N, C-alpha and C positions, 0 to 999 in steps of 0.2 A: 831253650830249643831242644832239650832232651826229649820232649814229647814228640817232636817231629821224627826223631830217630826211632822211637818206640813204635809210632804209627806206621813208619816205613816197613819195619820188620813184620808187624802184624798184618799189613796189607799183602805183603809178599807171601806170608804163610797161608793166608786165606786163599790167595790166587792158586797156590800149589795144590791145596786141598780140593778146590773146586775142579781143577783140571783132572786130578786123579779120580774123583767121583764120576766125572763125565766119561773118562776112559773106561771105567768099570762098566758103565752103562753100554759102552760100545761092544763089549764082549757078548754078543748075542748071536742067535742062530738064524734070524730072519735075513738071509743073504739074498741080494738081487742078482748075483752071478752064480753060474753053475760051478760045482766042485771040480768038474773036469778042467775048467779053465785055470783053476789055481794049481791043480796037480800036474799041469802040462810042463812045468819048469823042470828040466833035468837036474840031476844031482850035481853035475859039473857046473852048470849055470848058477845053481844055488850057492855053491862054494865061492864062485867068482863074485857073485852079488854080495856075499857076506864080507869078503875082503874089501870090496869097494865101500861098503857101509862103514867098516872100521876105519878106512882111510878118510872117509868123509867126516867122521867124528873128530879126528885130529885137525882136519882142514877147517871145519867150521869153528872149532875151538880157537884156533889161531886167528882166523879172520874176524870173528866177533870180538876177541880180546884186543886185537890190534885196533879195530875201529873205535871201540869205546874208550881205549886208553889214549889215543892221539889228542882229543880235546883236553883231557885231564893233564897230560904232559904239556900241552900248549899253553896252559895257564902260566907256566914259568917263562914263556917267551914274551918279551916286552911288546912286540907287535900285536899280540893277541889279547892284551889287557883291555878291560871294558872301556877305558877312556880313549882308545884308538878307533879310527874309522873302520879298519878292517874287521873289527869285532862284529859290527853290524852285518857285514858280508858273510862271515862264518856262520852266524846265527841264522841268516836267511837261507843259506845253503842247507843247513841241517833241517830247518823247518820244511823246505821243499822236499827233502827226502822223506820225512815223516808224512807229509800231506799226500805225496804220491803213493806211499806204502798203503795208506788207508783207502784211497780212491781207486788206484790202478791194480794193486796186488790183492788186497784182502776182500774188499767189498764185492768185486766180480766173482771171486771164489765162493763167497757166501751165497750169492744169487744162483750160481751154477749148482751148488750142492743142494740148496733148498728147492730148486726147480727140477730136480732129478725125476725121471719117469717112475722110479721106485716109490715116490711119495705121492703119486697121483690120487690114491685112495685114502690119503690121510689129510688131517687139517692143514698141514704144511703145504700140501699140493693145491689147496684152495684159497690160500691167503698169502700175500707177499710178506712172509715173515722176515726175510733178509733186511728189507728196508725198515720194517717195523722195529726189529730188535736193534738195528743201528741207531734209529731215532731215540729209542728208550735209553740206549747206552749213552748217547750224547747228553740227554737230559739228566741221567743219573750222574754223569761226570760233572755237569754244571752244578748239581746239588752238592756233591762232595767238595768241589772246588770252592764254592761260595760259603757253605756252612763251615768247612774247616778253617778257611781264612777268617771268617767272622768270629769263630770261637777263639782262635789264638789272638786275634786283635783285641777282643773284649778282655781276654785274660791278661794281655800285656798292659792295657790301660788300667785295669783294676789293681795290678801289682805295682804300678808306678804312680797312681793317683795320690797316694799319701805323701810320698817324697816330693812330688811336684807342688802340692799345696804348701808344704813346709818351706820349700825354697822361695815360693812367691811371697809368703808372709815375711820371711827374713829380708827379702829384697825391698819390700814396701817400707819396712822399718828403717833400713839403711839408706836407700836411695830409690825414689819412686821410678826413676828412669830405667832402672835395671829390670823391672818386671817384664816389659815388652820383649826385650832381647832374650831373656832366659826362657820365657814361654815359647818363643819361636824355636829356640834351640831344642827344647824338649819335643816340640811338634816334629821337627826335622828328624830327630832320632827315632821317634815312634813310626814315622812314615818309612824310614829305611828298614826298621825291624819288620814292619808289616810286608814290605816288598820282598824281603828275604824269606819270610815264612811262606809267601805265595810261591816263590820260586821252588822251595823245597816240596811243597804239595804238588806242584806241576811235575817235578821230576819223578816223584813216587807214583802218581797216577799214570803218567806216561809209560813208566817201566812196566806196569801191570799190563797195559794194552799191548806193548811190544812182546813181552814175555809169553803171553797167551798165544800169540801168532807164531812165535819161534818154536814153541813146543809142538804146535799143530803141524808146521812144515817139517819138523824133525821126525814126527811120527809117520807122516806121509812117505818120507824117504826111507825110513827104517822098515816100513811094512811092504814096500815095493820089492818084487822079485825079478823085475826086468832090468837087465844090464843096460839096454838101450835107453831106459828111462833114468836110471841112476847116474850114468856118466854126465849127461848135460846138467842134471840137477845139482851135482856136486859143484860144478863151476859156477852156475848161476846163483845158487844159495850162498856160496862163499862171498861173492860180491854183495849179495842181498844183506847178509849179516854184517858185512863191513860197513856199508852205508847206513844201515839202521843203527849200528854201534856209534857211528859218527854223530848222528842226530841225538841219540840218548846221552852220549858222553858230553855233548855240548850243554845239554840241560842240567846234567849233574854238576858240571863245573860251575855253572851259574849259581847253583844252590849253595855253594860254599859249605858243604857238609864236613863233618869231622872225618879225618882220614879213615877211620874204621868203617864208618857208614859208606863212604865213597868206595872203598875196596869191596865191601859186601855187595853193593848195588852193581858195580862193574862185573864182579865175578858171577853174580847171579845171572846177569844177561848172557855172559860168555858161555855158560855151561848149559843153558836151557835147550838150545837146539841139539847139541850132542846128546843130552839126556833124552830128549824126544826121540832121537834116532835109536838109542838103546831100548827105549820102551817099545817102539815100533817093531824092532827086531825080535824082542822077547815075545810080544803079543802075536806076531805073525808066525812064530816058530812053534807055537803050541799052547798059548794061553787063551785061545778061543777068539782072538780078534779078527773081525771080518770088516775090512775097510769099506766094502760096499753094502753092509747091512743097513737097514732102515734107521736103526738107532745111531749107528756111526755117522751116517750122512746128516741126520738131523742135528746131532750134537756138534759135529765139526762145523756145519753151516751156521748154527747159532753162535758158537764161540767166535767164528770169523766175523760175523756181523757185529757182535758186541765189541770186538777188538777194533774194527773199522770205525765204529762210532766214537770210541775213545780217542783214537789217533786223529781223526778229522777235526773233532772239537778242539783238542789240545793244540794242534798245529795252527788252526785259524784264530782261535780266541786267545790262547795264552802265549803263543810264540810270535805269530806274524802281526796281529793287530797292535799290540803295545809298541813294537819297534817301528812299524810303518806310520804310526800316529805320533811318534816321538818328535817333539819340536826340533831337535838337533838334526834328525833325518830330513824333515820337511823343509828346513831352512837351507839345506845344501842339495842342490839339484843333482850334482854329479854323484854324491854319496847315495842319494835316493835311487838313481838309475843303476848304480853299481850293486846296491842291495837287491833290487828287483832282478837284475841279471843273475845274481848268485842264486836267488830263489828259483828262477827258471832252470838254471844249470843243475841244481839239486834235484828238482822234479824230473828233468830230462834224463839224468843219469839213472835214476831209479826206474823210470818208464822204459828205458832201453832194455833193462833186465826182464821186463814182462814178456819179451819175445821168447825167452827160454824157461822162465819160472814165474 
């Protein structure tokens, strides 16, 4: 399973590099707003805004860290173990949060940015790129999901085929009746290994989608100079990061990664929004970042659309479908209804935040 850990680190590094490249593209001069509007903020207001941004860095760090840590700590609680019914409810709540994040928070932002009047004379203004990029992102996630799972599955069977053949031959020589039992035991072990590999791939791809969005909202807050905008965003984004952390933490806990990998993934999520705020503050204070430039609008819209496609696919295909088609859930009406209620509560909790952020 070390390959999964290596792929996780590689995917996260690629994600960071892509974001930094896109942010570099945003440092452009083709601004859709007048310079007078940006310079209208007084020095006193700018200082207050800076203090609020520094406070929001600490607030989002705590909120994100707490959210992603709760499911990981919950693994030690007997009631939250996979063999208990409440486990299905917790997973459904987390999936509802992630599904709502994609549909209600990120995808509308992508449509809004890519439908900006500033882009009317560009290709983006003449083609529905938000939906197109989200679709391509979901298709790309499907390819990564299936190809990676197939690769590790083939690798697992090729590594174990030799020992399996030896065991079968020995059993045939000693007692013919043992062949059937041993072969099924090997099959069960292989199925369990494949399922665990799939869970690890899901947690890694899901983190990339969430991290991209976290950086974007952090930059948006950091680049803002309006106190009236920053104050409500601080509160709303704190809850936003907390609930997103719950969803991601639940998937990481299911993957049963090594302690080091778990800490890295949890920490990476926790710091991305605060880092985004820091980047936004630096860019808006003199690095040439123009939030309303054509390049910034297009890049932010494309990244949001791609992130939405990833989260929508992962929540429906990899999180909800396997659980709600599970025979254990379908054979228990009350558990089925409870899981569905948890799904609705998770989506409703995140939808409520859309009023403010």
